[in-house]
N, C-alpha and C positions, 0 to 999 in steps of 0.2 A: 504494500500500500504506500501511497505517496501523496504529497501535497506540494504544489508549487503555485504560489499566488502571483498573479500578474500585476503590473503597474497600470494605473489608469487615472482618469480625472475624478472618479468617484471616491468617496472617503472610505468605503468598505469593500475590499475585493472579495469575490466569491472564493470559498475554500471547498475543494472537492475532496471527499473522502471515499476512496475506492478500495475494494478488497478483493478477496479471492472467491471464486464460485466454482462448483463442480457441476458439470452438465452430463447427463446420461445421453449417449448417442445410440440410436437404434440403427446405425448404419445409414439409414436415410431418415434424417430428422425433418420434421415438417417445417416448411417455411412459415415464419411468423411466431414460432414457439418462443415464449418469453423465457429468458434466462435469468435475469436479475434486474433489480432497480438500483440505480445509483442515486445517492442523495448528496447535495451540497448545501452549505450554510452560508448565509450572508448577514452581516450585522446591521445592515440598513433596515429601516422601518418596514415591518411586515406589510404585505399588500401593496407596497409601492413598487413602481417599475424598477427602482434601484435594487430591490431584493428579489425580483423575478428572474429565475435562472433557467437558461436553455442549455441543452447538452448536445455535444457532437463528438463523434469518434474522429480523432485526428490521425491515428495510426493503428494498423492491425498487422501483427506479425505472427505467423506468416501471412503474406498479403493475398489471401484467397478471397477477400471480400465476403466473409462468412456472416458477419454480424452488422446490425444496424442499431441505432439508438433513437428513441423518440425525444422530442423537446422536454418531456417529463422525466427523462432519465431511464426509461425501460429499454434494456438491451434485449434484442430478439435475434433469432436465427434468420438470416437474410437468404442464405443459399442452402437448398435441401441436400447438397452433396457432403454434408458434415460426416466425416469418417475418421476414426482414430488411426486407422492404418495409413492415412494420408498425413495427418497431423494430430498429435495427441495433446497439444497445448497451444492456445492462442493468447497472445498478450496484446491488450488493447490500451491505447492511451486515450483517455476521455477528458474533454474540456467542459467545464461548467462556466457559463458566462452570464453575468447579470445584465440588466437592461433587456431581459428576455432574449439575449443573443444579438441585440442590435450593435452596430459598430460603435466603438467608444466605451463599451462595457468592460468592466474588470473581469478577469477570468483566472481560473486555477485549473490545473490538470492533475489527474490521478491515473494509476495503472490498475487495470483489471486483468487478472489471470484466469482463464477458463480452461480447466482440465477436462478433456473429453475421455470418458471412461469406456472401457472395452465392453462390447457385447458380443455374443456368439453369432457373428454374421458371416463367417467364412467356413466353408466345408473343408475338412481335412482331405488331402490327396496323398496317394501312396507314391513313393519314389519310383517304383517300377510297376508295370502291369502284370508281370508274371515273376514268380519266384521258384527256385529249385534248390533242393538240398538233399544230402544223403547222410545216413547214420548207420552205425553197425547194428546188425540184427541182435535180437534178444536183449536189448538195453531198454531201460525205462527211467523216467525221472530226469531226462536230459533235455537240454536246450537244442532244438532243431535248427532254428534260425531266428533272426531279428528282422522285422519289417519296419522300415522307416516311413513315418508319416510326417507330412509338411502341413502346417496350419499358420495362417497369417494373423490369427488372433494373438493377444498378448501372451507371451511365453510364461510358462509356469502358473497359469490360471486354469480354472475349470473350463473356460472357453477354449483353451489351447489343447487340453488333454484329450487325446484320441481314445475312443473306446473300440476295441477290436472284437469281432465275433467270427467264428467259423460258421459259414452259412451252408456249406456243402462239402461232402466227402468225409465227414467225421461221424457217420451214423453209428459206428460201434463205440464211439467215445474214447478212442485212444489218445487223442490230442486235446490240449487246452491252450488258450492264448490269454495273456494279460498284458497290460501296458506298463512299461518302465516309466515311472514318474519323473525321472531325471532327463531321459532322452526322448520321450514320447514315442518310443519304438514298441511295436508289438512283439512279444516274446512267445514264439510257438514252442510248446513243450510236448514231448512224447511222455505221457503219464503211465501207460501200461502197454504190455505186449500181448 
């Protein structure tokens, strides 16, 4: 959070107090979704034009033009392509200016950090389409192979962790498969002979 008060002809510059906000992204966040409200204070007489504050975004980083702000200070999603895999954090510089934003008004700026949280919006994919392995006969309780899964969701979260199932060819129940929580690989085991 920050405050930087501008110089101007009025006796009480606007002070902007901006903080941090967390936003849930659903991969495709609806345009117009309200994220947060910024408030600024002005020591001039309430209800007078000198204390009426209008808000603008003066910088967005990264510059994807994802957010807008109303004159009342409500930050909203402007672009429905909000996606954590593209950018997981946006830093906005917001200006509050008295005289209701008219030229000559005093202004202050603040920083808003919006962290986009991960949702499970990416399907895992396997490194290969086909796998082949061999093991010695009459062995059991051994690792047959590891199957690598790729997932663009945030690593080491429930959204990233792949779940493996044997869908065909294990009717006798000789094999099992589990996920290695560190590598996200499927570990195919020969359980019985």
